[in-house]
C-alpha positions as CSV (number, residue, x, y, z in Angstrom):
1,M,-17.1,-54.5,-25.0
2,V,-17.6,-53.7,-21.7
3,S,-21.3,-53.8,-20.5
4,L,-22.6,-51.2,-18.5
5,D,-25.2,-53.3,-17.0
6,D,-22.3,-54.3,-14.4
7,Y,-21.8,-50.8,-13.1
8,I,-25.5,-49.8,-12.5
9,D,-26.1,-50.0,-8.9
10,D,-29.8,-51.4,-9.0
11,G,-30.3,-50.6,-4.8
12,E,-33.3,-52.2,-3.5
13,G,-36.3,-51.7,-5.7
14,D,-36.7,-51.9,-9.6
15,D,-37.1,-47.9,-10.1
16,E,-35.2,-47.5,-12.9
17,G,-37.5,-50.0,-15.3
18,P,-37.5,-53.3,-17.0
19,D,-35.4,-52.1,-20.0
20,V,-32.0,-50.3,-19.0
21,A,-30.3,-51.4,-22.2
22,A,-33.0,-49.9,-24.2
23,D,-32.3,-46.5,-22.3
24,F,-28.4,-46.7,-22.9
25,A,-29.1,-47.5,-26.4
26,A,-31.2,-44.5,-26.1
27,L,-29.1,-42.0,-24.4
28,K,-26.3,-42.9,-26.9
29,G,-28.9,-42.4,-30.0
30,C,-29.7,-39.1,-28.5
31,L,-26.0,-37.8,-27.8
32,Q,-25.2,-38.7,-31.7
33,A,-28.2,-36.6,-32.6
34,L,-27.0,-33.6,-31.4
35,A,-23.3,-34.2,-31.7
36,D,-24.7,-34.5,-35.6
37,A,-26.9,-31.5,-35.3
38,I,-23.9,-29.3,-33.7
39,A,-21.7,-30.3,-36.6
40,S,-24.1,-30.0,-39.4
41,T,-25.3,-26.6,-37.8
42,N,-21.5,-25.4,-37.9
43,L,-20.7,-26.5,-41.5
44,A,-24.0,-24.7,-42.4
45,V,-22.8,-21.1,-40.4
46,I,-19.4,-21.5,-42.6
47,N,-21.0,-22.7,-46.0
48,G,-23.3,-19.5,-45.4
49,A,-20.3,-17.2,-44.8
50,Q,-18.2,-18.7,-47.8
51,G,-21.9,-17.7,-50.0
52,D,-22.7,-21.4,-50.4
53,V,-26.4,-21.0,-49.9
54,Q,-26.6,-24.2,-51.3
55,A,-24.8,-26.1,-49.7
56,A,-25.9,-24.0,-45.9
57,T,-29.4,-25.6,-47.3
58,Q,-28.4,-29.1,-47.1
59,R,-26.7,-28.7,-43.9
60,V,-29.6,-27.2,-42.5
61,Q,-32.2,-29.9,-43.2
62,A,-29.4,-32.4,-41.9
63,S,-29.3,-30.7,-38.7
64,I,-33.1,-30.7,-38.9
65,G,-33.0,-34.3,-39.4
66,A,-30.5,-34.4,-36.2
67,L,-32.7,-32.7,-33.9
68,K,-35.8,-35.0,-35.0
69,R,-33.5,-38.5,-34.2
70,F,-33.0,-36.6,-30.8
71,H,-36.6,-36.4,-30.1
72,E,-37.6,-39.7,-30.8
73,A,-34.5,-40.5,-28.5
74,F,-35.3,-38.7,-26.0
75,G,-38.9,-40.0,-26.3
76,V,-37.9,-42.8,-25.3
77,L,-36.3,-42.2,-22.6
78,T,-39.3,-40.1,-21.0
79,S,-41.6,-42.8,-21.7
80,G,-41.5,-44.5,-18.2
81,D,-42.1,-41.1,-16.6
82,E,-45.9,-41.2,-15.5
83,E,-46.5,-37.6,-16.6
84,A,-48.6,-37.4,-19.9
85,P,-46.8,-36.1,-22.5
86,L,-47.3,-32.1,-23.3
87,E,-48.3,-32.9,-27.3
88,E,-49.3,-36.4,-28.6
89,P,-48.9,-36.6,-32.3
90,D,-52.1,-37.0,-34.2
91,D,-51.3,-39.8,-36.6
92,E,-54.9,-39.8,-37.9
93,G,-55.1,-37.3,-41.0
């Protein structure tokens, strides 16, 4: 397997952050989650057109799960930004 780190030009500074491998993993996760969401949405439309409401519902739920995975992976990519996030989840009930 080829390491993408060999092809990254760091330049003169360390502006990219300390963990480039985590960024690549997060980017891969983002792309995979988007592909899953698109495929699930397409299948939901097909199932809905065929009148199979239960299968369409399952595909929509899978699409929502994929979009949640995308959001989590994208959060890793944007965590290095200096701006504060627009919304912070409230873990305290």
